[in-house]
KELUM-356050 format. One record per residue (C-alpha): residue in three letters; y, x, z. Coordinates in Angstrom, 3 decimals, padded with zeros to 6 digits. Example, Ala and Ser with C-alpha at 12.3 -4.5 7.8 and 13.67 -1.06 7.14 Angstrom:
<sites>
 type       py       px       pz
  ala -004.500  012.300  007.800
  ser -001.060  013.670  007.140
</sites>
This chain:
<sites>
 type       py       px       pz
  met -040.208 -003.556 -000.671
  ala -040.611  000.068 -001.739
  cys -040.282 -001.024 -005.383
  leu -037.046 -002.871 -004.608
  gln -035.649  000.205 -002.882
  thr -036.609  002.369 -005.881
  phe -034.827  000.064 -008.301
  thr -031.791  000.039 -006.006
  leu -031.700  003.832 -006.043
  leu -031.879  003.872 -009.848
  leu -029.050  001.362 -010.201
  ser -026.886  003.330 -007.769
  cys -027.017  006.177 -010.322
  gly -025.778  003.890 -013.089
  lys -022.834  006.112 -013.983
  glu -024.989  009.216 -014.381
  leu -027.952  007.663 -016.216
  pro -027.792  006.819 -019.945
  gly -027.232  003.218 -020.952
  pro -030.671  002.660 -022.538
  leu -032.385  003.779 -019.336
  ile -030.317  001.382 -017.230
  gln -031.145 -001.429 -019.646
  ala -034.828 -000.550 -019.286
  val -034.507 -000.801 -015.507
  leu -032.858 -004.219 -015.773
  thr -035.357 -005.602 -018.252
  ser -038.217 -004.495 -016.016
  leu -036.783 -006.568 -013.178
  ala -036.613 -009.859 -015.115
  pro -038.067 -011.357 -018.315
  gln -035.551 -011.114 -021.140
  glu -034.888 -012.992 -024.344
  gln -035.104 -011.477 -027.786
  ala -032.476 -008.798 -028.407
  ala -029.255 -009.943 -030.064
  pro -027.719 -008.372 -033.196
  ala -025.792 -005.142 -032.751
  ala -022.438 -006.924 -033.049
  his -023.139 -008.787 -029.818
  gln -024.726 -005.978 -027.805
  gln -021.966 -006.069 -025.164
  gln -022.486 -009.772 -024.554
  gln -026.238 -009.293 -024.606
  ala -026.013 -006.526 -021.995
  gln -023.981 -008.814 -019.758
  lys -026.520 -011.609 -020.146
  val -029.312 -009.199 -019.253
  leu -027.425 -008.276 -016.088
  val -026.937 -011.936 -015.124
  arg -030.598 -012.812 -015.664
  thr -031.667 -009.754 -013.694
  phe -029.390 -010.713 -010.801
  thr -030.788 -014.252 -010.782
  ala -034.389 -013.040 -010.923
  cys -033.829 -010.583 -008.066
  arg -032.423 -013.346 -005.887
  his -035.802 -015.061 -006.189
  his -037.433 -012.107 -004.441
  ser -035.965 -013.482 -001.236
  cys -038.601 -015.291  000.814
  leu -036.221 -016.667  003.424
  arg -036.889 -020.308  002.612
  ser -040.643 -019.874  002.856
  gly -040.417 -018.696  006.459
  cys -042.682 -015.746  005.644
  ser -039.983 -013.122  005.180
  asn -038.604 -010.452  007.466
  leu -035.273 -008.719  007.938
  gln -036.295 -005.486  006.185
  leu -037.388 -007.280  003.008
  glu -034.225 -009.381  002.854
  leu -032.057 -006.298  003.353
  ala -033.877 -004.592  000.472
  val -033.180 -007.597 -001.770
  leu -029.511 -007.598 -000.788
  ser -029.208 -003.875 -001.484
  leu -030.658 -004.427 -004.960
  leu -028.219 -007.293 -005.637
  lys -025.378 -005.070 -004.447
  gly -026.491 -002.361 -006.887
  ile -026.529 -004.813 -009.793
  thr -023.033 -006.033 -008.873
  ala -021.757 -002.464 -008.641
  leu -023.223 -001.785 -012.079
  ala -021.345 -004.793 -013.470
  ala -018.118 -003.394 -012.031
  ser -018.741  000.093 -013.437
  arg -019.390 -001.343 -016.896
  gly -016.145 -003.320 -016.813
  tyr -017.743 -006.733 -017.140
  ala -015.731 -009.912 -016.563
  pro -014.132 -010.064 -013.077
  glu -015.253 -013.688 -012.835
  leu -018.851 -012.557 -013.188
  gln -018.418 -009.949 -010.475
  ser -016.796 -012.532 -008.193
  arg -019.681 -014.968 -008.631
  met -022.227 -012.274 -007.895
  gly -020.261 -011.111 -004.863
  ala -020.011 -014.647 -003.518
  lys -023.808 -015.005 -003.699
  ile -024.262 -011.734 -001.796
  ser -021.784 -012.791  000.902
  glu -023.459 -016.185  001.232
  gln -026.904 -014.612  001.596
  ala -025.659 -012.129  004.205
  asp -024.240 -015.038  006.197
  lys -027.609 -016.815  006.114
  leu -029.405 -013.708  007.374
  leu -026.992 -013.337  010.295
  gln -027.722 -016.943  011.267
  glu -031.496 -016.419  011.092
  ser -033.318 -015.894  014.388
  trp -036.535 -014.717  012.644
  gln -038.481 -016.610  015.290
  gln -040.806 -019.083  013.614
  gln -042.441 -021.815  015.626
  ala -045.863 -020.240  015.273
  ser -044.724 -016.883  016.551
  glu -042.918 -018.531  019.447
  glu -046.127 -020.268  020.511
  ala -048.029 -017.005  020.225
  glu -045.406 -015.266  022.305
  glu -045.824 -017.824  025.078
  glu -049.567 -017.182  025.117
  thr -049.535 -013.391  024.892
  ser -046.180 -012.653  026.531
  thr -045.480 -010.253  023.658
  pro -041.757 -009.946  022.931
  gly -040.693 -011.213  019.492
  phe -037.829 -010.211  017.241
  ser -034.487 -009.537  018.876
  trp -031.144 -008.751  017.238
  lys -030.474 -006.362  020.112
  gly -031.067 -002.870  018.794
  gln -030.416 -003.915  015.172
  ser -026.920 -002.435  015.012
  val -027.490 -000.812  011.585
  ala -028.699 -004.075  010.054
  ile -025.856 -006.049  011.637
  ala -023.291 -003.568  010.343
  gln -024.745 -003.736  006.837
  leu -024.818 -007.533  006.780
  leu -021.307 -007.907  008.186
  ser -019.958 -005.449  005.636
  leu -021.549 -007.428  002.791
  leu -020.411 -010.748  004.287
  ile -016.775 -009.667  004.422
  ser -016.313 -007.294  001.487
  tyr -018.000 -009.592 -001.054
  ala -016.416 -012.814  000.201
  pro -014.156 -014.605 -002.318
  asp -011.252 -013.954  000.065
  pro -012.062 -011.151  002.532
  ser -008.825 -011.688  004.478
  asp -009.670 -015.347  005.038
  lys -013.218 -014.466  006.113
  leu -011.885 -011.861  008.567
  leu -009.435 -014.350  010.058
  ala -012.218 -016.928  010.495
  leu -014.449 -014.378  012.224
  val -011.845 -013.167  014.730
  lys -010.497 -016.647  015.509
  asp -013.565 -018.879  015.388
  val -016.704 -016.745  015.736
  leu -016.110 -013.701  017.953
  pro -014.210 -015.626  020.683
  ala -017.395 -017.662  021.277
  val -018.921 -014.689  023.129
  pro -017.954 -014.913  026.821
  gly -016.650 -011.849  028.567
  lys -018.904 -012.285  031.587
  val -022.494 -013.512  031.305
  ala -025.601 -013.352  033.464
  ala -028.278 -010.825  032.560
  lys -030.659 -013.585  031.427
  gln -028.047 -014.862  028.953
  gln -027.343 -011.542  027.235
  leu -029.324 -012.554  024.126
  asp -028.112 -016.157  023.872
  pro -026.649 -016.761  020.372
  ala -022.949 -017.543  020.053
  gly -020.570 -018.665  017.340
  gly -023.320 -020.225  015.211
  cys -024.915 -016.820  014.455
  ala -028.224 -015.756  015.940
  ala -027.173 -012.129  015.452
  leu -024.092 -012.565  017.657
  cys -024.612 -012.461  021.397
  ser -023.260 -010.587  024.384
  ala -025.655 -007.695  023.736
  thr -024.465 -007.233  020.130
  phe -020.787 -008.089  020.558
  thr -019.594 -004.477  020.598
  thr -021.238 -003.807  017.226
  trp -019.680 -006.931  015.716
  tyr -016.261 -006.011  017.068
  lys -016.352 -002.468  015.676
  val -017.598 -003.469  012.224
  val -015.156 -006.371  011.830
  phe -012.234 -004.141  012.846
  glu -013.381 -001.443  010.395
  glu -013.551 -004.022  007.601
  leu -010.087 -005.268  008.536
  cys -008.641 -001.764  008.143
  ser -010.496 -001.363  004.853
  cys -009.211 -004.715  003.594
  trp -005.611 -003.765  004.405
  ser -005.989 -000.430  002.640
  lys -007.333 -002.148 -000.486
  leu -004.445 -004.637 -000.466
  val -001.898 -001.828 -000.303
  lys -003.539 -000.005 -003.205
  glu -003.696 -003.231 -005.193
  gly -000.003 -003.903 -004.552
  glu  000.952 -000.383 -005.586
  ala -001.088 -000.756 -008.783
  ile  000.595 -004.067 -009.640
  ile  004.073 -002.649 -009.127
  ala  003.275  000.543 -011.012
  ala  001.908 -001.470 -013.960
  ala  005.011 -003.686 -013.983
  ala  007.218 -000.608 -013.836
  arg  005.420  000.927 -016.821
  glu  005.977 -002.220 -018.808
  ala  009.629 -002.405 -017.795
  asp  010.248  001.240 -018.654
  gly  008.211  001.115 -021.851
  ser  006.122  004.000 -020.609
  ser  002.357  004.346 -020.452
  ser  002.302  007.111 -017.851
  ser  002.615  006.320 -014.157
  lys  000.380  008.734 -012.319
  gly  001.013  011.190 -009.526
  lys  004.595  011.741 -008.436
  arg  006.056  009.213 -010.890
  arg  004.076  006.382 -009.292
  lys  005.262  007.359 -005.806
  gln  008.835  007.695 -007.040
  gln  008.760  004.201 -008.545
  leu  007.695  002.750 -005.207
  gln  010.366  004.599 -003.248
  thr  013.418  004.374 -005.517
  asn  013.208  000.932 -007.087
  ser  015.966 -001.021 -005.354
  gln  016.163 -004.083 -007.568
  gly  012.496 -005.177 -007.568
  ile  010.246 -005.418 -010.607
  pro  011.247 -008.327 -012.870
  asp  008.134 -008.571 -015.038
  trp  005.273 -008.801 -012.549
  asp  002.985 -011.785 -012.108
  glu  004.660 -013.817 -009.354
  gln  001.492 -015.779 -008.604
  gln -000.618 -012.649 -008.301
  val  001.894 -010.951 -006.024
  gly  002.254 -014.135 -003.982
  gln -001.499 -014.175 -003.395
  leu -001.352 -010.521 -002.387
  val  001.364 -011.229  000.177
  gly -000.673 -014.160  001.508
  his -003.704 -011.914  001.987
  ala -001.506 -009.397  003.792
  gly -000.228 -012.095  006.135
  arg -003.768 -013.161  007.041
  cys -004.761 -009.541  007.665
  cys -001.864 -009.061  010.086
  glu -002.722 -012.318  011.829
  ala -006.339 -011.185  012.117
  phe -005.149 -007.860  013.553
  ala -003.262 -009.624  016.341
  ala -006.248 -011.881  017.065
  ile -008.871 -009.136  017.186
  val -006.780 -006.957  019.516
  thr -006.165 -009.990  021.743
  leu -009.949 -010.357  022.104
  thr -009.907 -007.301  024.363
  lys -008.333 -009.460  027.084
  gln -011.608 -011.401  027.155
  his -013.743 -008.237  027.383
  thr -011.742 -005.853  029.530
  ala -014.870 -004.414  031.195
  arg -016.331 -003.149  027.909
  asn -015.056  000.378  027.364
  gly -016.704  000.420  023.932
  val -014.639 -002.570  022.815
  leu -011.408 -001.158  024.226
  ala -012.042  002.213  022.569
  ala -012.732  000.533  019.227
  ala -009.517 -001.480  019.565
  val -007.440  001.662  020.151
  lys -009.182  003.690  017.434
  his -009.100  001.100  014.653
  gly -005.844 -000.443  015.850
  thr -004.192  002.950  015.422
  ser -005.698  003.206  011.949
  tyr -004.357 -000.237  011.009
  val -000.830  000.505  012.238
  asp -000.950  003.812  010.368
  gly -001.822  001.792  007.265
  met  001.250 -000.349  007.901
  leu  003.394  002.783  007.968
  lys  001.963  003.930  004.636
  ala  002.714  000.498  003.154
  ile  006.438  000.600  003.944
  pro  007.461  001.679  000.385
  leu  005.510 -001.290 -000.961
  leu  007.039 -003.644  001.621
  lys  010.526 -002.507  000.583
  val  009.893 -003.448 -003.038
  leu  008.452 -006.820 -002.017
  tyr  011.355 -007.466  000.352
  glu  013.927 -006.789 -002.333
  ser  012.036 -008.801 -004.933
  gly  012.225 -012.198 -003.289
  phe  009.489 -012.014 -000.613
  his  011.978 -011.565  002.221
  arg  010.526 -014.120  004.638
  glu  006.884 -013.168  003.965
  val  007.504 -009.465  004.611
  val  009.514 -010.120  007.777
  glu  006.770 -012.350  009.200
  leu  004.247 -009.502  008.992
  val  006.018 -007.512  011.702
  pro  005.868 -009.995  014.631
  ala  002.174 -010.577  013.848
  val  001.419 -006.858  014.080
  gln  003.700 -006.545  017.106
  lys  001.445 -008.879  019.113
  gly -001.342 -006.354  018.730
  thr  000.733 -003.210  019.302
  arg  001.962 -004.496  022.685
  leu -001.594 -004.913  023.902
  leu -002.678 -001.549  022.477
  gln -000.049  000.100  024.686
  met -001.528 -001.653  027.702
  ile -005.055 -000.598  026.754
  cys -003.928  003.036  026.568
  thr -002.451  002.725  030.065
  glu -005.632  001.064  031.314
  gly -007.780  003.801  029.793
  lys -005.811  006.512  031.568
  ala -006.085  004.602  034.816
  arg -009.866  004.300  034.474
  gly -010.341  007.851  033.280
  ala -012.640  006.570  030.527
  gly -013.250  009.509  028.196
  ser -013.223  007.596  024.915
  leu -010.045  005.710  025.784
  val -008.235  008.796  027.045
  ser -009.100  010.768  023.902
  tyr -007.635  008.120  021.576
  gly -004.551  007.485  023.724
  pro -002.133  010.253  022.615
  ala -002.610  009.636  018.886
  ala -002.340  005.877  019.403
  lys  000.930  006.121  021.337
  lys  002.406  008.470  018.751
  thr  001.531  006.062  015.931
  leu  002.852  003.037  017.826
  glu  006.122  004.834  018.528
  ser  006.413  005.810  014.856
  phe  005.891  002.160  013.915
  val  008.822  001.055  016.075
  phe  011.255  003.560  014.588
  ala  009.955  002.967  011.068
  met  010.678 -000.749  011.446
  lys  014.143  000.052  012.735
  ala  014.824  002.279  009.734
  phe  013.416 -000.421  007.443
  cys  015.824 -003.029  008.829
  leu  018.823 -000.749  008.532
  glu  017.938  000.259  004.982
  met  017.497 -003.366  003.958
  gly  020.898 -004.227  005.493
  asp  019.308 -006.406  008.154
  gly  019.911 -004.257  011.230
  asp  021.177 -007.168  013.339
  ser  017.729 -008.744  013.285
  phe  016.201 -005.779  015.111
  trp  016.402 -004.673  018.713
  met  014.283 -002.336  020.786
  gly  013.466 -002.342  024.497
  asn  012.070  000.223  026.933
  leu  008.460  000.164  028.045
  lys  007.039 -000.587  031.454
  his  003.590  000.769  032.220
  arg  001.225 -002.180  032.616
  asp -002.524 -002.458  033.021
  met -004.772 -005.030  031.314
  ala -004.030 -007.546  034.052
  gly -000.318 -007.339  033.238
  asn  000.575 -005.575  036.490
  cys  003.194 -002.819  036.496
  val  001.813  000.600  037.416
  ala  003.524  003.924  038.042
  ser  003.643  006.161  034.979
  gln  002.208  009.200  036.803
  met  000.081  007.554  039.503
  tyr -003.358  006.247  038.669
  pro -006.448  005.534  040.745
  ala -009.303  008.002  040.839
  ala -011.180  008.274  037.575
  asp -014.715  006.933  037.350
  his -016.657  008.358  034.407
  asp -019.958  006.664  035.168
  asp -019.200  003.497  033.217
  asp -018.216  005.453  030.113
  glu -021.406  007.533  030.177
  glu -023.761  004.632  030.788
  glu -022.269  002.212  028.292
  gln -024.279  001.666  025.106
  asp -022.967  000.030  021.929
  glu -025.219 -002.992  022.227
  glu -025.959 -003.060  025.940
  asp -022.592 -003.930  027.450
  thr -023.079 -006.434  030.222
  gly -019.472 -007.381  030.797
  met -020.360 -008.226  034.416
  asp -017.336 -006.545  035.979
  glu -014.747 -008.580  034.129
  val -011.074 -008.009  034.836
  lys -009.033 -011.097  034.162
  ala -006.199 -010.572  031.678
  thr -003.030 -012.594  031.719
  asp -001.210 -014.105  028.747
  gly  002.338 -014.379  027.518
  asp  005.060 -012.479  029.316
  ala  002.669 -010.059  031.023
  glu  002.241 -008.172  027.747
  ala  005.806 -008.504  026.505
  glu  006.728 -005.058  027.736
  gly  004.974 -003.192  024.914
  ser  006.576 -000.847  022.428
  ala  007.637 -003.147  019.621
  ala  010.237 -004.057  017.055
  tyr  011.802 -007.468  017.646
  trp  013.123 -009.666  014.835
  thr  015.678 -012.077  016.215
  his  015.898 -014.255  013.122
  thr  012.128 -014.688  013.149
  thr  011.417 -015.221  016.837
  gly  014.580 -017.188  017.444
  ser  015.574 -015.288  020.566
  gln  014.997 -012.015  022.282
  pro  012.012 -012.093  024.641
  ala  012.680 -011.506  028.297
</sites>
């Protein structure tokens, strides 16, 4: 395992080390064929990388049943380094995608592995010695989830599947003896590790949205360069193109942009779903704090994407852009309620994130209003006043809250939330009083 970690460290320095040294590292990891003529050195280097990746995958001992989590993580880190090297050398995107898919698939298998072989289980019954437990493995879980999502063929689709099909399988209230019971088809997911899963998935969602925005800006900037016959589009010129283009870009790849908009739609849908999960785990201050923190970051990312959304809106993606807002709005309503609940509880982490969250949510409302007016679609927007509601959907006075209890916030650990004091959350109209922008032509009518 130490050798694997050494090779991983060497590959992570691929940009700084000379090419011959990197090739020597790769050839030492896997048997290679005879060197090709100089004219085909680029193709030969790519083949060396592929063979090395394949050989390193065979270091995994998962199928034999004699492996352990640390060894498998070392193998995955090495595969990640090889894939990063392929990206830095500008090899075919298809090759990088295939490598990434293998990494994501392997990470998924590790998260499903209990690491409890039959023999060890029998020994445990005899000696009463505790075996492996995913509780306390927050670093490993975070690493595996990051690889699972970021290297998936479609990260937005993987995120949506996790927040709709996997995470909801963890109940909000479980008995102490059931804290380690697996849920959602993953041995690594249980009540004791739910907070870690929630935080990492939300972080990856924010990262995925940020990458989509940058990708969209790059596509539009490249199309603008081609339309203008210019090869320079950096700095202020790139920003100006995004803000001043009022007729759309005629020469971009419609299919590529359509896929980008589809990914954006799934990200917004995943945002609404992951924030809604807080209604199932209202007693976990760690989950609520993560929702406010990362939810604020996601909405802030939406605000930064407005110049891009304007170009897409004016270029024929009217319906797709409009549908993003109600999806995000479902989450922003609940974030307002969580902020109110945090102030009522006096939970330190929730109170500290509250002011910034409310400021961002308010900015989102007015930014959407300005967006509608600028696009000549002001009639589709209306804005209502807030009522202060707690997580149960009950109206509370804006300046009157029960006495604060800081004990829960101090005692709560990331992976040791019990969720025993569950507060039931209501659906539908109870959360309709949040700060939000309403689109009448999308929703069909104004909510009560």
